[in-house]
N, C-alpha and C positions, 0 to 999 in steps of 0.2 A: 157405546164402545168407541175410541177413536182410530181415526186413521192417520197413520205416519207417512209423510212423504220424503221418502230417502232416496238418495241417489243408489244405483247397484253395487259401488264401490260400500258405501257405509253399510248396506246390505249383507256383503259378502264379509265385510269384518266384524260385525256384532254377530254374524252366524260362526266364524271362526271363534270368537270371544266365549260363545255360549258352547261351543261341542270344547275348548279349552277345559273352561271352568267345569262342564259337568265330568268330565274326565280327569281332573285334577283335585277337584274340591278338597278331598282329605289330604292330600299332601300340601295343599297350601295352608291349610289350616295347622297340619302337624310342623311344619317348618318353623312356623309363628309361634306356636302353643303346642309343646310337648304332652303338657299334663293337664287336666279338667280343670279350667277355672272360670270365671264369670264372663273373661274377656274373650276367651274359645269362643265362648255359647254365642257371643254377641257376633263374632266374627263368623260364625259358621251363618246367624239369621242373615247377615249383611249380604254373604254370598248367595245364599237363597233368593232373597230379595231382589238381587240383581239379575240373577238368572231369570227370575220371573219377568222382570223388567224388560229384558232384552228378548224373552220368546214372545211377549205380548207386542211388541214392536217388529218382530219377525213376522208373524204371526197377522198383524194388522198393517201391513205394509203396501204403500204404491211406490211404485219406481220412478222416479225422477227422469225424466229424458236429459235434461241438464245436469252439467257437470255440478254437484254441490256435495260439500263435506260436512254439512250441517246434522247436527243430531239434536233429538227430541229430548237429550237429559247429557248429564256428563257421564262419559265410560271410560273405560281402561283405553288407551291411545287416545285420548281428546284432548285438545289444547284447549284450556279455559281462561277468558279473559275474566279478571274481575275487580273491582272497585273495592279499595281498601276504604271501609265507611269511616275511618277516623281520619285520614290524611286525605280522602278524596284520590289518593295516588292510583294508577291503573298498573294491574300486574298481571302476569300471565304463567299459567303452570302447565305440564303437561304431566297426565296422569298414566302412568306405566306401572307394569308387571314388577315386583320386588325381585323376580327372577332374571331380570335384564342384565347384561354384563356389566356396564356403568351408568349409574344415573347422575345427572349433571345438575347442576344450579337450578334452572328452572323447572327439572323434573322433579315429580314426587312419587312414591310407590303409593298405589291405592290402599296399601294396609297403613300408613302413615296418619298421625292425625289430620293432617290438610286432605290427603287423599281420602279417607274415609268419611270427613265431613262435606267435601265436593260430590262424592260418588251418588248419582241419580238424583243429583238436582237439576234445577229447571233454571232456564234464564229469567232475571228478575228476583229468585228466591236469595234469601240474605242467609248466612250462615256465620256460626262462633264458633272459633277453633280456639282450643288451650292448646299453648305452644309454650315451650321453655320461657320465651321471653314475654309471656301473658296472654291475655286471650284476644285475638285477632279477630275483627268482623269484615265479611267480605259478602258483598252484592254481587251475582253473576251477571256477566253484560253479555257473552257470548261463548258458544261450545262449538268445534269443529271437530270432527275426526282426522285423527293422522294416520291413513293406512299405507 
């Protein structure tokens, strides 16, 4: 079993996310997919896995005394630095809740193709994302929680 070193702020943010998702999972899914379909089932699986991962971190964490925003994996409200594997360009994304009032240029909903592909991934992992412009390949360089 892994022990996670996270700051009190990160612990609090993850705990808040856990409670929010447990209480609002059905509403989140219904807002995206009203009728049963394959994508709806996939979203339910992703949210349940995310809840399980956050629970594991919360239950197996030790608080750091120093201020740290590091996260063991990509979460909602995290800033993710990625390297584009095709042109070596470094990009940053902030993974946000789709119900946020305004989503800016570098902010992506965790329900978007990029957000879903990044969610729960760890530093060093590589992902492929199907976008309207084609497949984007990224390697995760860093993850920090924006609480």
